[in-house]
C-alpha positions, -999 to 999 in steps of 0.1 A, spaced: 95 73 -365 132 75 -386 144 77 -419 175 83 -443 175 120 -464 204 116 -489 213 133 -524 237 142 -548 254 106 -552 260 117 -593 261 83 -607 281 82 -642 302 109 -627 337 102 -650 352 127 -631 388 137 -654 375 112 -678 389 83 -659 361 47 -652 382 48 -618 365 81 -606 330 68 -618 338 34 -601 342 53 -568 313 73 -573 299 38 -575 315 21 -548 302 48 -522 263 45 -535 268 6 -523 284 13 -491 259 40 -485 228 12 -494 249 -16 -469 244 16 -443 212 25 -448 197 -11 -446 217 -13 -415 199 15 -398 162 -1 -403 148 33 -411 111 35 -420 119 51 -454 145 70 -475 138 103 -487 164 112 -518 167 148 -523 179 149 -560 211 141 -585 212 103 -579 226 109 -615 252 128 -633 226 130 -660 194 129 -676 211 97 -693 230 80 -673 249 51 -682 235 15 -683 260 10 -655 248 30 -633 207 24 -642 220 -13 -632 232 -6 -603 201 16 -588 177 -12 -603 201 -35 -576 201 -11 -551 165 -3 -548 155 -40 -550 175 -45 -519 156 -17 -501 124 -32 -508 129 -67 -499 139 -52 -465 104 -31 -465 121 5 -473 102 30 -492 122 53 -508 104 92 -515 126 106 -546 126 140 -564 148 148 -597 176 175 -595 190 200 -620 213 168 -635 185 145 -637 158 166 -650 148 165 -686 143 202 -694 117 191 -715 76 188 -716 58 155 -714 93 137 -705 101 117 -675 135 115 -649 151 82 -650 139 76 -615 108 65 -627 121 35 -638 120 20 -602 88 25 -594 84 -9 -594 113 -19 -564 101 12 -540 103 43 -552 76 70 -549 88 99 -573 73 136 -559 65 154 -589 37 180 -601 13 152 -607 20 137 -572 33 161 -553 32 149 -523 24 111 -502 19 106 -465 35 78 -446 22 65 -413 7 99 -403 38 117 -420 33 147 -448 59 142 -472 57 167 -499 80 181 -522 88 196 -556 118 185 -582 144 209 -593 130 241 -612 152 269 -625 154 305 -608 137 316 -642 105 302 -628 109 308 -595 75 320 -595 58 286 -602 82 270 -576 69 294 -544 34 286 -555 44 252 -548 57 255 -519 32 276 -505 5 249 -516 27 221 -504 23 243 -472 -13 245 -470 -15 210 -478 10 200 -446 -8 217 -421 -37 185 -415 -8 164 -402 12 164 -372 47 161 -389 60 172 -421 88 172 -447 94 195 -473 116 179 -497 138 202 -522 167 202 -548 173 241 -548 201 265 -535 187 287 -509 206 325 -506 216 321 -469 237 292 -479 246 300 -519 245 337 -518 257 345 -556 234 314 -569 208 305 -555 168 300 -566 151 306 -534 153 335 -504 154 316 -468 121 336 -466 106 322 -495 96 294 -473 71 287 -451 82 279 -415 55 250 -408 72 221 -418 90 200 -388 120 191 -420 131 205 -448 151 176 -467 171 202 -492 197 189 -520 216 207 -547 244 220 -522 272 199 -518 288 203 -486 265 193 -451 243 219 -435 222 218 -405 200 249 -393 173 257 -374 148 269 -390 106 277 -383 95 247 -359 119 221 -371 149 214 -388 164 226 -421 195 204 -439 216 195 -468 225 164 -467 259 167 -489 266 148 -517 279 112 -507 312 121 -531 336 148 -535 324 163 -568 346 198 -568 374 205 -545 360 235 -527 339 203 -513 374 192 -500 374 217 -465 337 207 -455 346 169 -461 372 173 -438 353 187 -408 314 175 -410 321 142 -435 301 128 -466 273 99 -460 236 107 -450 215 116 -421 195 96 -398 165 117 -389 143 110 -360 112 125 -358 93 117 -326 106 143 -303 93 182 -304 123 190 -327 137 161 -348 175 150 -341 198 147 -370 227 124 -371 251 122 -396 264 86 -407 295 90 -423 309 70 -453 343 60 -462 358 75 -498 376 47 -520 400 73 -524 421 106 -509 419 139 -522 450 154 -515 450 196 -512 484 213 -512 501 241 -511 537 242 -516 569 274 -510 592 268 -537 618 275 -513 604 245 -498 598 221 -529 621 194 -527 612 190 -489 573 189 -491 575 166 -526 597 146 -510 576 143 -476 542 138 -503 560 111 -523 563 93 -488 529 99 -478 513 85 -506 537 54 -510 520 43 -473 482 44 -491 469 12 -504 448 34 -533 462 61 -559 449 96 -545 438 129 -564 461 157 -560 452 195 -560 486 214 -556 497 250 -557 532 261 -562 543 293 -548 572 316 -553 603 328 -577 606 292 -602 608 277 -636 570 265 -646 585 240 -671 615 225 -645 587 223 -614 561 204 -641 588 181 -648 601 170 -615 563 170 -601 557 145 -629 581 123 -621 578 120 -591 544 117 -582 524 110 -615 530 66 -608 516 68 -577 489 93 -580 453 88 -596 456 124 -613 477 152 -606 463 189 -610 487 212 -606 482 254 -600 513 278 -602 516 308 -585 544 327 -600 551 364 -584 548 377 -614 516 363 -615 513 377 -581 521 414 -590 499 413 -622 470 401 -596 480 429 -575 475 455 -605 442 441 -610 436 445 -573 440 484 -577 418 487 -606 393 467 -585 393 494 -561 392 526 -586 426 534 -579 435 531 -613 411 545 -638 408 536 -677 431 566 -690 461 555 -663 456 519 -681 459 541 -712 492 558 -704 512 530 -687 502 501 -719 524 528 -739 554 530 -718 579 561 -709 595 587 -739 583 610 -754 571 598 -790 551 569 -762 536 594 -748 525 616 -781 507 582 -792 490 580 -752 480 617 -752 460 608 -785 445 576 -772 433 597 -740 421 621 -761 401 595 -789 388 581 -753 372 610 -737 353 622 -776 345 584 -775 328 585 -741 311 610 -747 296 600 -779 314 624 -801 320 608 -831 326 634 -856 354 650 -832 371 616 -832 371 611 -866 384 646 -870 413 637 -845 424 605 -858 423 617 -895 449 649 -878 469 625 -862 476 599 -889 484 633 -912 520 631 -896 525 599 -898 520 607 -943 
């Protein structure tokens, strides 16, 4: 028994407002369907965010219709949940995936929380906000109990788990029952495979680079989908990589080597068939206007999009200052004094400001008013 686990295609996403980037997301999805047909799996599991939005553009809808029709012709059913992007957050509404039920898609929902194919339990839940995590945990517990009647079982979710996204999660790893053979997860765009319970837990990741922070994981693990074999005691999970339509380049450039690095980058890009996306950081002591003009005049005609971060030395000093504040080595009173600078007159102002701060911090409003009136009497 083999199946494909895919997620987070974000069809209809027009990154940077560019039609070319919207097309890139369509193209890689087309390639994914081609590869799925070549692999001949028993079924496909989609873990959410097929579309970028709950009201996708017509082209995205037609692309999916054509793709799912091809899978249906090959007798490859699809089990899918909506993610946070393609979920409509209102009662008595339907996600766009419901349009494809006649093309072989089986929507996992509150109404139909699980299906069984060839003795394999396939259960799950659409994306649920962390504000309703109690409801989500109850659904997962229910699915865990129902799955125990089957030799093989799969849980499908579109949620972040604390172990993998510690600052923005809906579930803790301990909230998952350990009775499933495969946990087909979506929402996190990086590829992740982990041992959990009696099986494997996996985020198949996005099929295109949706944000720059996905680039490091992409270079290490690629992007595409997983091909999962359930025949053994532990599922065998293999990544199938998809070629991106264009390269995304992230470069850090020291201004002392600016001319050489820009020349090298220009020569590298000129060898490409498609224009790349550039994320550049220029670091050092320089004139921002000069650097910006030089970058644009050299690279803009051979790149689809350029984003530049200017890491000036003044900014570095300011960052160190704020780090000191965060560590607590600078308190608010010190900051007040520093803001007024040196000199006897300025010292008088800073002393008043610190005294006023002390009174207000202690909720001594009347004393603060009196201090303020006395201070400003000196200016009459």
